[in-house]
mmCIF file as Biopython writes it, N, C-alpha, C and O atoms, coordinates in Angstrom:
data_model
#
loop_
_atom_site.group_PDB
_atom_site.id
_atom_site.type_symbol
_atom_site.label_atom_id
_atom_site.label_alt_id
_atom_site.label_comp_id
_atom_site.label_asym_id
_atom_site.label_entity_id
_atom_site.label_seq_id
_atom_site.pdbx_PDB_ins_code
_atom_site.Cartn_x
_atom_site.Cartn_y
_atom_site.Cartn_z
_atom_site.occupancy
_atom_site.B_iso_or_equiv
_atom_site.auth_seq_id
_atom_site.auth_asym_id
_atom_site.pdbx_PDB_model_num
ATOM 1   N N  . MET A ? 1  ? 39.621 21.607 -63.469 1.0 0.0 1  A 1 
ATOM 2   C CA . MET A ? 1  ? 38.806 22.601 -63.897 1.0 0.0 1  A 1 
ATOM 3   C C  . MET A ? 1  ? 39.573 23.373 -65.295 1.0 0.0 1  A 1 
ATOM 4   O O  . MET A ? 1  ? 38.826 23.952 -66.084 1.0 0.0 1  A 1 
ATOM 5   N N  . THR A ? 2  ? 40.871 23.358 -65.528 1.0 0.0 2  A 1 
ATOM 6   C CA . THR A ? 2  ? 41.510 23.812 -66.682 1.0 0.0 2  A 1 
ATOM 7   C C  . THR A ? 2  ? 41.012 22.587 -67.608 1.0 0.0 2  A 1 
ATOM 8   O O  . THR A ? 2  ? 40.428 22.912 -68.642 1.0 0.0 2  A 1 
ATOM 9   N N  . ALA A ? 3  ? 41.147 21.501 -67.401 1.0 0.0 3  A 1 
ATOM 10  C CA . ALA A ? 3  ? 40.900 20.639 -68.797 1.0 0.0 3  A 1 
ATOM 11  C C  . ALA A ? 3  ? 39.202 20.826 -69.196 1.0 0.0 3  A 1 
ATOM 12  O O  . ALA A ? 3  ? 38.952 20.652 -70.389 1.0 0.0 3  A 1 
ATOM 13  N N  . PHE A ? 4  ? 38.153 21.129 -68.388 1.0 0.0 4  A 1 
ATOM 14  C CA . PHE A ? 4  ? 37.085 21.165 -68.451 1.0 0.0 4  A 1 
ATOM 15  C C  . PHE A ? 4  ? 36.895 22.296 -69.440 1.0 0.0 4  A 1 
ATOM 16  O O  . PHE A ? 4  ? 36.258 22.115 -70.478 1.0 0.0 4  A 1 
ATOM 17  N N  . ALA A ? 5  ? 37.549 23.693 -69.069 1.0 0.0 5  A 1 
ATOM 18  C CA . ALA A ? 5  ? 37.669 24.573 -69.816 1.0 0.0 5  A 1 
ATOM 19  C C  . ALA A ? 5  ? 38.062 24.545 -71.268 1.0 0.0 5  A 1 
ATOM 20  O O  . ALA A ? 5  ? 37.472 25.206 -72.122 1.0 0.0 5  A 1 
ATOM 21  N N  . LEU A ? 6  ? 39.317 23.571 -71.567 1.0 0.0 6  A 1 
ATOM 22  C CA . LEU A ? 6  ? 39.804 23.295 -72.783 1.0 0.0 6  A 1 
ATOM 23  C C  . LEU A ? 6  ? 38.490 22.481 -73.737 1.0 0.0 6  A 1 
ATOM 24  O O  . LEU A ? 6  ? 38.168 22.746 -74.896 1.0 0.0 6  A 1 
ATOM 25  N N  . LEU A ? 7  ? 38.082 21.768 -73.115 1.0 0.0 7  A 1 
ATOM 26  C CA . LEU A ? 7  ? 37.033 20.753 -73.839 1.0 0.0 7  A 1 
ATOM 27  C C  . LEU A ? 7  ? 36.070 21.622 -73.993 1.0 0.0 7  A 1 
ATOM 28  O O  . LEU A ? 7  ? 35.381 21.227 -74.934 1.0 0.0 7  A 1 
ATOM 29  N N  . LEU A ? 8  ? 35.500 22.972 -73.400 1.0 0.0 8  A 1 
ATOM 30  C CA . LEU A ? 8  ? 34.293 23.570 -73.856 1.0 0.0 8  A 1 
ATOM 31  C C  . LEU A ? 8  ? 34.871 24.467 -74.885 1.0 0.0 8  A 1 
ATOM 32  O O  . LEU A ? 8  ? 34.043 24.942 -75.662 1.0 0.0 8  A 1 
ATOM 33  N N  . ILE A ? 9  ? 36.204 24.830 -75.077 1.0 0.0 9  A 1 
ATOM 34  C CA . ILE A ? 9  ? 36.701 25.822 -75.999 1.0 0.0 9  A 1 
ATOM 35  C C  . ILE A ? 9  ? 36.867 24.843 -77.122 1.0 0.0 9  A 1 
ATOM 36  O O  . ILE A ? 9  ? 36.442 25.346 -78.162 1.0 0.0 9  A 1 
ATOM 37  N N  . ILE A ? 10 ? 37.306 23.689 -77.283 1.0 0.0 10 A 1 
ATOM 38  C CA . ILE A ? 10 ? 37.138 22.726 -78.681 1.0 0.0 10 A 1 
ATOM 39  C C  . ILE A ? 10 ? 36.210 22.593 -78.956 1.0 0.0 10 A 1 
ATOM 40  O O  . ILE A ? 10 ? 35.905 23.109 -80.031 1.0 0.0 10 A 1 
ATOM 41  N N  . GLU A ? 11 ? 35.334 21.968 -78.339 1.0 0.0 11 A 1 
ATOM 42  C CA . GLU A ? 11 ? 33.948 21.748 -78.313 1.0 0.0 11 A 1 
ATOM 43  C C  . GLU A ? 11 ? 33.421 22.823 -79.042 1.0 0.0 11 A 1 
ATOM 44  O O  . GLU A ? 11 ? 33.022 22.600 -80.185 1.0 0.0 11 A 1 
ATOM 45  N N  . GLY A ? 12 ? 33.371 23.666 -78.690 1.0 0.0 12 A 1 
ATOM 46  C CA . GLY A ? 12 ? 32.767 25.057 -79.508 1.0 0.0 12 A 1 
ATOM 47  C C  . GLY A ? 12 ? 33.407 25.662 -80.887 1.0 0.0 12 A 1 
ATOM 48  O O  . GLY A ? 12 ? 32.909 26.586 -81.531 1.0 0.0 12 A 1 
ATOM 49  N N  . LEU A ? 13 ? 34.615 24.957 -81.215 1.0 0.0 13 A 1 
ATOM 50  C CA . LEU A ? 13 ? 35.325 25.486 -82.754 1.0 0.0 13 A 1 
ATOM 51  C C  . LEU A ? 13 ? 34.519 25.322 -83.656 1.0 0.0 13 A 1 
ATOM 52  O O  . LEU A ? 13 ? 34.027 26.306 -84.208 1.0 0.0 13 A 1 
ATOM 53  N N  . LEU A ? 14 ? 34.221 24.190 -83.986 1.0 0.0 14 A 1 
ATOM 54  C CA . LEU A ? 14 ? 33.222 23.775 -85.097 1.0 0.0 14 A 1 
ATOM 55  C C  . LEU A ? 14 ? 32.116 24.638 -85.456 1.0 0.0 14 A 1 
ATOM 56  O O  . LEU A ? 14 ? 31.877 25.262 -86.490 1.0 0.0 14 A 1 
ATOM 57  N N  . PRO A ? 15 ? 31.333 24.497 -84.064 1.0 0.0 15 A 1 
ATOM 58  C CA . PRO A ? 15 ? 29.995 25.213 -84.321 1.0 0.0 15 A 1 
ATOM 59  C C  . PRO A ? 15 ? 30.324 26.817 -84.650 1.0 0.0 15 A 1 
ATOM 60  O O  . PRO A ? 15 ? 29.430 27.531 -85.101 1.0 0.0 15 A 1 
ATOM 61  N N  . MET A ? 16 ? 31.360 27.220 -84.452 1.0 0.0 16 A 1 
ATOM 62  C CA . MET A ? 16 ? 31.620 28.468 -84.374 1.0 0.0 16 A 1 
ATOM 63  C C  . MET A ? 16 ? 32.312 29.104 -85.936 1.0 0.0 16 A 1 
ATOM 64  O O  . MET A ? 16 ? 32.138 30.124 -86.603 1.0 0.0 16 A 1 
ATOM 65  N N  . ILE A ? 17 ? 33.001 28.108 -86.029 1.0 0.0 17 A 1 
ATOM 66  C CA . ILE A ? 17 ? 33.854 28.026 -87.947 1.0 0.0 17 A 1 
ATOM 67  C C  . ILE A ? 17 ? 32.765 27.852 -88.769 1.0 0.0 17 A 1 
ATOM 68  O O  . ILE A ? 17 ? 32.591 28.702 -89.642 1.0 0.0 17 A 1 
ATOM 69  N N  . ALA A ? 18 ? 31.906 26.829 -88.666 1.0 0.0 18 A 1 
ATOM 70  C CA . ALA A ? 18 ? 30.952 26.216 -90.006 1.0 0.0 18 A 1 
ATOM 71  C C  . ALA A ? 18 ? 29.839 25.740 -89.099 1.0 0.0 18 A 1 
ATOM 72  O O  . ALA A ? 18 ? 29.955 24.649 -88.542 1.0 0.0 18 A 1 
ATOM 73  N N  . PRO A ? 19 ? 29.034 26.307 -88.963 1.0 0.0 19 A 1 
ATOM 74  C CA . PRO A ? 19 ? 27.936 26.395 -87.981 1.0 0.0 19 A 1 
ATOM 75  C C  . PRO A ? 19 ? 26.847 25.144 -88.916 1.0 0.0 19 A 1 
ATOM 76  O O  . PRO A ? 19 ? 26.206 24.271 -88.332 1.0 0.0 19 A 1 
ATOM 77  N N  . GLN A ? 20 ? 26.856 25.327 -90.352 1.0 0.0 20 A 1 
ATOM 78  C CA . GLN A ? 20 ? 26.063 24.694 -90.936 1.0 0.0 20 A 1 
ATOM 79  C C  . GLN A ? 20 ? 26.400 23.017 -90.985 1.0 0.0 20 A 1 
ATOM 80  O O  . GLN A ? 20 ? 25.601 22.088 -90.867 1.0 0.0 20 A 1 
ATOM 81  N N  . LEU A ? 21 ? 27.909 22.974 -91.205 1.0 0.0 21 A 1 
ATOM 82  C CA . LEU A ? 21 ? 28.430 21.496 -90.977 1.0 0.0 21 A 1 
ATOM 83  C C  . LEU A ? 21 ? 28.217 21.015 -89.798 1.0 0.0 21 A 1 
ATOM 84  O O  . LEU A ? 21 ? 27.772 19.869 -89.725 1.0 0.0 21 A 1 
ATOM 85  N N  . TRP A ? 22 ? 28.483 21.771 -88.587 1.0 0.0 22 A 1 
ATOM 86  C CA . TRP A ? 22 ? 27.992 21.348 -87.379 1.0 0.0 22 A 1 
ATOM 87  C C  . TRP A ? 22 ? 26.715 20.733 -87.061 1.0 0.0 22 A 1 
ATOM 88  O O  . TRP A ? 22 ? 26.469 19.674 -86.482 1.0 0.0 22 A 1 
ATOM 89  N N  . GLN A ? 23 ? 25.896 21.687 -87.598 1.0 0.0 23 A 1 
ATOM 90  C CA . GLN A ? 23 ? 24.072 20.849 -87.599 1.0 0.0 23 A 1 
ATOM 91  C C  . GLN A ? 23 ? 24.229 19.936 -88.464 1.0 0.0 23 A 1 
ATOM 92  O O  . GLN A ? 23 ? 23.935 18.934 -87.812 1.0 0.0 23 A 1 
ATOM 93  N N  . ARG A ? 24 ? 24.459 19.635 -89.362 1.0 0.0 24 A 1 
ATOM 94  C CA . ARG A ? 24 ? 24.339 18.463 -90.108 1.0 0.0 24 A 1 
ATOM 95  C C  . ARG A ? 24 ? 24.799 17.284 -89.428 1.0 0.0 24 A 1 
ATOM 96  O O  . ARG A ? 24 ? 24.055 16.363 -89.088 1.0 0.0 24 A 1 
ATOM 97  N N  . ALA A ? 25 ? 26.224 17.335 -89.208 1.0 0.0 25 A 1 
ATOM 98  C CA . ALA A ? 25 ? 26.993 16.281 -88.573 1.0 0.0 25 A 1 
ATOM 99  C C  . ALA A ? 25 ? 25.984 15.879 -87.570 1.0 0.0 25 A 1 
ATOM 100 O O  . ALA A ? 25 ? 25.706 14.680 -87.590 1.0 0.0 25 A 1 
ATOM 101 N N  . MET A ? 26 ? 25.517 16.440 -86.901 1.0 0.0 26 A 1 
ATOM 102 C CA . MET A ? 26 ? 24.782 16.225 -85.420 1.0 0.0 26 A 1 
ATOM 103 C C  . MET A ? 26 ? 23.342 15.542 -86.159 1.0 0.0 26 A 1 
ATOM 104 O O  . MET A ? 26 ? 22.854 14.496 -85.731 1.0 0.0 26 A 1 
ATOM 105 N N  . GLN A ? 27 ? 22.836 16.202 -87.169 1.0 0.0 27 A 1 
ATOM 106 C CA . GLN A ? 27 ? 21.529 15.685 -87.578 1.0 0.0 27 A 1 
ATOM 107 C C  . GLN A ? 27 ? 22.100 14.165 -87.652 1.0 0.0 27 A 1 
ATOM 108 O O  . GLN A ? 27 ? 21.775 13.291 -86.848 1.0 0.0 27 A 1 
ATOM 109 N N  . GLU A ? 28 ? 22.832 14.013 -88.533 1.0 0.0 28 A 1 
ATOM 110 C CA . GLU A ? 28 ? 23.456 12.606 -88.937 1.0 0.0 28 A 1 
ATOM 111 C C  . GLU A ? 28 ? 23.661 11.597 -88.051 1.0 0.0 28 A 1 
ATOM 112 O O  . GLU A ? 28 ? 23.429 10.400 -88.222 1.0 0.0 28 A 1 
ATOM 113 N N  . LEU A ? 29 ? 24.349 12.434 -86.581 1.0 0.0 29 A 1 
ATOM 114 C CA . LEU A ? 29 ? 24.727 11.247 -85.431 1.0 0.0 29 A 1 
ATOM 115 C C  . LEU A ? 29 ? 23.629 10.919 -84.866 1.0 0.0 29 A 1 
ATOM 116 O O  . LEU A ? 29 ? 23.526 9.842  -84.280 1.0 0.0 29 A 1 
ATOM 117 N N  . SER A ? 30 ? 22.625 11.796 -84.949 1.0 0.0 30 A 1 
ATOM 118 C CA . SER A ? 30 ? 21.308 11.355 -84.236 1.0 0.0 30 A 1 
ATOM 119 C C  . SER A ? 30 ? 20.503 10.346 -84.935 1.0 0.0 30 A 1 
ATOM 120 O O  . SER A ? 30 ? 19.591 9.754  -84.359 1.0 0.0 30 A 1 
ATOM 121 N N  . LYS A ? 31 ? 20.809 10.140 -86.136 1.0 0.0 31 A 1 
ATOM 122 C CA . LYS A ? 31 ? 20.036 8.970  -86.854 1.0 0.0 31 A 1 
ATOM 123 C C  . LYS A ? 31 ? 20.821 7.553  -86.482 1.0 0.0 31 A 1 
ATOM 124 O O  . LYS A ? 31 ? 20.212 6.500  -86.295 1.0 0.0 31 A 1 
ATOM 125 N N  . GLY A ? 32 ? 21.804 7.645  -86.428 1.0 0.0 32 A 1 
ATOM 126 C CA . GLY A ? 32 ? 22.903 6.570  -86.137 1.0 0.0 32 A 1 
ATOM 127 C C  . GLY A ? 32 ? 22.472 5.419  -84.947 1.0 0.0 32 A 1 
ATOM 128 O O  . GLY A ? 32 ? 21.588 5.614  -84.113 1.0 0.0 32 A 1 
ATOM 129 N N  . ASN A ? 33 ? 23.087 4.490  -85.030 1.0 0.0 33 A 1 
ATOM 130 C CA . ASN A ? 33 ? 22.659 3.257  -84.399 1.0 0.0 33 A 1 
ATOM 131 C C  . ASN A ? 33 ? 23.062 3.396  -82.888 1.0 0.0 33 A 1 
ATOM 132 O O  . ASN A ? 33 ? 24.256 3.409  -82.585 1.0 0.0 33 A 1 
ATOM 133 N N  . PRO A ? 34 ? 22.351 3.470  -82.200 1.0 0.0 34 A 1 
ATOM 134 C CA . PRO A ? 34 ? 22.890 3.862  -80.471 1.0 0.0 34 A 1 
ATOM 135 C C  . PRO A ? 34 ? 24.060 3.183  -80.321 1.0 0.0 34 A 1 
ATOM 136 O O  . PRO A ? 34 ? 25.040 3.855  -79.997 1.0 0.0 34 A 1 
ATOM 137 N N  . GLN A ? 35 ? 24.196 1.970  -80.484 1.0 0.0 35 A 1 
ATOM 138 C CA . GLN A ? 35 ? 25.442 0.985  -79.910 1.0 0.0 35 A 1 
ATOM 139 C C  . GLN A ? 35 ? 26.659 1.543  -80.451 1.0 0.0 35 A 1 
ATOM 140 O O  . GLN A ? 35 ? 27.728 1.728  -79.869 1.0 0.0 35 A 1 
ATOM 141 N N  . ILE A ? 36 ? 26.280 1.834  -81.890 1.0 0.0 36 A 1 
ATOM 142 C CA . ILE A ? 36 ? 27.844 2.393  -82.480 1.0 0.0 36 A 1 
ATOM 143 C C  . ILE A ? 36 ? 28.277 3.603  -81.813 1.0 0.0 36 A 1 
ATOM 144 O O  . ILE A ? 36 ? 29.457 3.933  -81.696 1.0 0.0 36 A 1 
ATOM 145 N N  . ILE A ? 37 ? 27.014 4.427  -81.265 1.0 0.0 37 A 1 
ATOM 146 C CA . ILE A ? 37 ? 27.330 5.805  -80.672 1.0 0.0 37 A 1 
ATOM 147 C C  . ILE A ? 37 ? 27.927 5.650  -79.541 1.0 0.0 37 A 1 
ATOM 148 O O  . ILE A ? 37 ? 28.905 6.379  -79.377 1.0 0.0 37 A 1 
ATOM 149 N N  . ARG A ? 38 ? 27.669 4.960  -78.726 1.0 0.0 38 A 1 
ATOM 150 C CA . ARG A ? 38 ? 28.149 4.180  -77.329 1.0 0.0 38 A 1 
ATOM 151 C C  . ARG A ? 38 ? 29.404 3.908  -77.767 1.0 0.0 38 A 1 
ATOM 152 O O  . ARG A ? 38 ? 30.313 4.590  -77.294 1.0 0.0 38 A 1 
ATOM 153 N N  . ILE A ? 39 ? 29.710 2.915  -78.706 1.0 0.0 39 A 1 
ATOM 154 C CA . ILE A ? 39 ? 31.067 2.633  -78.738 1.0 0.0 39 A 1 
ATOM 155 C C  . ILE A ? 39 ? 31.994 3.834  -79.222 1.0 0.0 39 A 1 
ATOM 156 O O  . ILE A ? 39 ? 33.177 3.878  -78.887 1.0 0.0 39 A 1 
ATOM 157 N N  . GLY A ? 40 ? 31.447 4.735  -79.966 1.0 0.0 40 A 1 
ATOM 158 C CA . GLY A ? 40 ? 32.374 6.054  -79.940 1.0 0.0 40 A 1 
ATOM 159 C C  . GLY A ? 40 ? 32.709 6.616  -78.939 1.0 0.0 40 A 1 
ATOM 160 O O  . GLY A ? 40 ? 33.860 6.970  -78.685 1.0 0.0 40 A 1 
ATOM 161 N N  . GLY A ? 41 ? 31.623 6.788  -78.159 1.0 0.0 41 A 1 
ATOM 162 C CA . GLY A ? 41 ? 31.668 7.185  -76.803 1.0 0.0 41 A 1 
ATOM 163 C C  . GLY A ? 41 ? 32.864 6.459  -75.865 1.0 0.0 41 A 1 
ATOM 164 O O  . GLY A ? 41 ? 33.689 7.060  -75.177 1.0 0.0 41 A 1 
ATOM 165 N N  . ILE A ? 42 ? 32.768 5.381  -75.985 1.0 0.0 42 A 1 
ATOM 166 C CA . ILE A ? 42 ? 33.768 4.391  -74.937 1.0 0.0 42 A 1 
ATOM 167 C C  . ILE A ? 42 ? 35.468 4.880  -75.783 1.0 0.0 42 A 1 
ATOM 168 O O  . ILE A ? 42 ? 36.376 5.445  -75.175 1.0 0.0 42 A 1 
ATOM 169 N N  . ILE A ? 43 ? 35.510 4.550  -77.004 1.0 0.0 43 A 1 
ATOM 170 C CA . ILE A ? 43 ? 36.527 4.864  -77.569 1.0 0.0 43 A 1 
ATOM 171 C C  . ILE A ? 43 ? 37.265 6.406  -77.381 1.0 0.0 43 A 1 
ATOM 172 O O  . ILE A ? 43 ? 38.465 6.679  -77.403 1.0 0.0 43 A 1 
ATOM 173 N N  . SER A ? 44 ? 36.118 7.275  -77.193 1.0 0.0 44 A 1 
ATOM 174 C CA . SER A ? 44 ? 36.746 8.842  -76.926 1.0 0.0 44 A 1 
ATOM 175 C C  . SER A ? 44 ? 37.286 8.897  -75.584 1.0 0.0 44 A 1 
ATOM 176 O O  . SER A ? 44 ? 38.366 9.415  -75.299 1.0 0.0 44 A 1 
ATOM 177 N N  . MET A ? 45 ? 36.351 8.244  -74.627 1.0 0.0 45 A 1 
ATOM 178 C CA . MET A ? 45 ? 36.891 8.428  -73.264 1.0 0.0 45 A 1 
ATOM 179 C C  . MET A ? 45 ? 38.078 7.478  -72.898 1.0 0.0 45 A 1 
ATOM 180 O O  . MET A ? 45 ? 38.806 7.878  -71.990 1.0 0.0 45 A 1 
ATOM 181 N N  . LEU A ? 46 ? 38.379 6.264  -73.484 1.0 0.0 46 A 1 
ATOM 182 C CA . LEU A ? 46 ? 39.579 5.601  -73.524 1.0 0.0 46 A 1 
ATOM 183 C C  . LEU A ? 46 ? 41.002 6.354  -73.863 1.0 0.0 46 A 1 
ATOM 184 O O  . LEU A ? 46 ? 42.075 6.487  -73.275 1.0 0.0 46 A 1 
ATOM 185 N N  . ALA A ? 47 ? 40.402 6.809  -75.218 1.0 0.0 47 A 1 
ATOM 186 C CA . ALA A ? 47 ? 41.988 7.663  -75.944 1.0 0.0 47 A 1 
ATOM 187 C C  . ALA A ? 47 ? 42.175 8.873  -74.759 1.0 0.0 47 A 1 
ATOM 188 O O  . ALA A ? 47 ? 43.341 9.149  -74.481 1.0 0.0 47 A 1 
ATOM 189 N N  . GLY A ? 48 ? 40.985 9.687  -73.970 1.0 0.0 48 A 1 
ATOM 190 C CA . GLY A ? 48 ? 41.171 10.623 -73.217 1.0 0.0 48 A 1 
ATOM 191 C C  . GLY A ? 48 ? 42.163 10.233 -71.835 1.0 0.0 48 A 1 
ATOM 192 O O  . GLY A ? 48 ? 43.101 10.877 -71.365 1.0 0.0 48 A 1 
ATOM 193 N N  . ALA A ? 49 ? 41.600 8.994  -71.414 1.0 0.0 49 A 1 
ATOM 194 C CA . ALA A ? 49 ? 42.215 8.409  -70.518 1.0 0.0 49 A 1 
ATOM 195 C C  . ALA A ? 49 ? 43.636 8.058  -70.840 1.0 0.0 49 A 1 
ATOM 196 O O  . ALA A ? 49 ? 44.543 8.261  -70.033 1.0 0.0 49 A 1 
ATOM 197 N N  . VAL A ? 50 ? 43.802 7.593  -71.882 1.0 0.0 50 A 1 
ATOM 198 C CA . VAL A ? 50 ? 45.378 7.165  -72.454 1.0 0.0 50 A 1 
ATOM 199 C C  . VAL A ? 50 ? 45.941 8.373  -72.224 1.0 0.0 50 A 1 
ATOM 200 O O  . VAL A ? 50 ? 46.832 8.531  -71.389 1.0 0.0 50 A 1 
ATOM 201 N N  . LEU A ? 51 ? 45.423 9.383  -73.007 1.0 0.0 51 A 1 
ATOM 202 C CA . LEU A ? 51 ? 46.048 10.661 -73.119 1.0 0.0 51 A 1 
ATOM 203 C C  . LEU A ? 51 ? 46.528 11.487 -71.829 1.0 0.0 51 A 1 
ATOM 204 O O  . LEU A ? 51 ? 47.546 12.176 -71.758 1.0 0.0 51 A 1 
ATOM 205 N N  . LEU A ? 52 ? 45.616 11.278 -70.868 1.0 0.0 52 A 1 
ATOM 206 C CA . LEU A ? 52 ? 45.887 12.021 -69.342 1.0 0.0 52 A 1 
ATOM 207 C C  . LEU A ? 52 ? 47.264 11.040 -68.692 1.0 0.0 52 A 1 
ATOM 208 O O  . LEU A ? 52 ? 48.141 11.477 -67.947 1.0 0.0 52 A 1 
ATOM 209 N N  . GLN A ? 53 ? 47.172 9.923  -69.105 1.0 0.0 53 A 1 
ATOM 210 C CA . GLN A ? 53 ? 48.241 9.271  -68.335 1.0 0.0 53 A 1 
ATOM 211 C C  . GLN A ? 53 ? 49.347 9.778  -69.184 1.0 0.0 53 A 1 
ATOM 212 O O  . GLN A ? 53 ? 49.934 10.608 -68.489 1.0 0.0 53 A 1 
ATOM 213 N N  . PHE A ? 54 ? 49.996 9.678  -70.494 1.0 0.0 54 A 1 
ATOM 214 C CA . PHE A ? 54 ? 50.708 9.932  -71.244 1.0 0.0 54 A 1 
ATOM 215 C C  . PHE A ? 54 ? 51.334 11.447 -71.084 1.0 0.0 54 A 1 
ATOM 216 O O  . PHE A ? 54 ? 52.503 11.715 -71.365 1.0 0.0 54 A 1 
ATOM 217 N N  . LEU A ? 55 ? 50.417 12.350 -70.613 1.0 0.0 55 A 1 
ATOM 218 C CA . LEU A ? 55 ? 50.754 13.817 -70.241 1.0 0.0 55 A 1 
ATOM 219 C C  . LEU A ? 55 ? 51.099 13.802 -68.655 1.0 0.0 55 A 1 
ATOM 220 O O  . LEU A ? 55 ? 51.631 14.814 -68.199 1.0 0.0 55 A 1 
ATOM 221 N N  . ASN A ? 56 ? 50.866 12.869 -67.915 1.0 0.0 56 A 1 
ATOM 222 C CA . ASN A ? 56 ? 51.194 12.929 -66.260 1.0 0.0 56 A 1 
ATOM 223 C C  . ASN A ? 56 ? 52.620 12.070 -66.027 1.0 0.0 56 A 1 
ATOM 224 O O  . ASN A ? 56 ? 53.093 11.955 -64.896 1.0 0.0 56 A 1 
#
């Protein structure tokens, strides 16, 4: 549950600090190739899993 709380805090930083930049980034991301977005998600998940293993 702590990790989820930290995720929400980190995810909220950019929209709070630079909402226009965040909005443009989300618009550009939505135009992207779904396969590239999927690969980015997989890389993010793997990086998180490796980091968790490293920290434990």
